[in-house]
C-alpha positions, 0 to 999 in steps of 0.5 A, spaced: 500 500 500 502 506 497 500 513 500 498 518 495 498 525 495 493 528 491 492 535 488 487 538 489 488 535 496 480 535 497 478 532 491 473 526 493 474 523 486 481 522 486 481 520 493 476 514 491 480 512 485 486 511 490 482 507 495 479 503 490 486 501 488 487 499 495 492 505 497 491 511 502 489 517 499 493 523 503 487 528 503 485 534 507 478 531 509 481 526 514 486 532 516 480 537 517 476 531 521 482 530 526 482 538 527 474 538 528 474 532 533 480 535 537 478 537 544 483 543 544 479 547 539 474 551 542 471 554 536 470 548 531 469 553 525 476 556 526 479 549 526 486 552 528 490 552 534 496 557 536 501 552 533 498 551 526 501 557 523 508 556 527 508 549 524 506 552 517 513 556 518 516 549 516 513 550 509 513 557 508 517 563 510 514 568 515 513 574 510 508 570 506 500 571 508 498 567 514 493 564 511 498 560 506 502 558 513 495 556 516 494 552 510 501 549 509 500 547 516 495 542 514 497 540 507 505 540 508 505 534 513 501 530 507 506 532 502 512 530 507 508 523 508 507 522 500 510 516 497 507 518 490 503 524 488 497 525 482 497 532 480 491 535 476 492 541 472 486 546 470 481 543 475 475 547 476 473 549 483 468 543 484 473 538 483 476 540 489 480 547 490 482 550 496 482 557 493 488 560 495 493 560 488 499 561 493 498 555 497 497 551 490 503 553 487 507 552 493 504 545 494 505 543 487 512 546 487 514 541 494 510 535 490 514 536 484 521 537 488 520 530 492 523 524 490 517 520 489 513 518 483 509 524 480 503 523 475 501 530 472 494 530 468 490 535 465 483 536 467 478 533 462 474 537 458 470 531 455 468 524 456 474 521 452 479 525 455 475 523 462 476 516 460 484 517 458 485 521 465 482 515 469 486 510 465 492 514 466 491 514 473 489 507 474 496 505 470 500 510 474 497 506 481 498 499 478 505 501 476 506 503 484 504 496 486 509 493 481 515 497 483 513 496 491 513 488 490 520 488 487 
């Protein structure tokens, strides 16, 4: 089983594809769920502790907006944990966007610079491209299984 970072990190579609292949998708939903259930957080809509922006400093300099550091405190550990990654370029908001261009750029940069297998695909615009994208993802994930067995 391989831990696969997906980008956009909150794409339920990609998470489902990865889980169906028996791997672990590294997604925001699981991280946020832990934060919501954490008794340390008094106001769940905030979903943040005093340590989160400090932890984000590992991934983003002090000069970047605090929102980027806050997001990176959640996304950064997923990137660190990843054994492989799938990045979908040009995805619309409904596919799973975190809504912060600087966080997106930083996260993709960090994923590309890790020494892990990375598949980059373009968001499909029609049914044929959708089939091709899903097949590419399945082939990539199957190749992870094969390389892990060696």
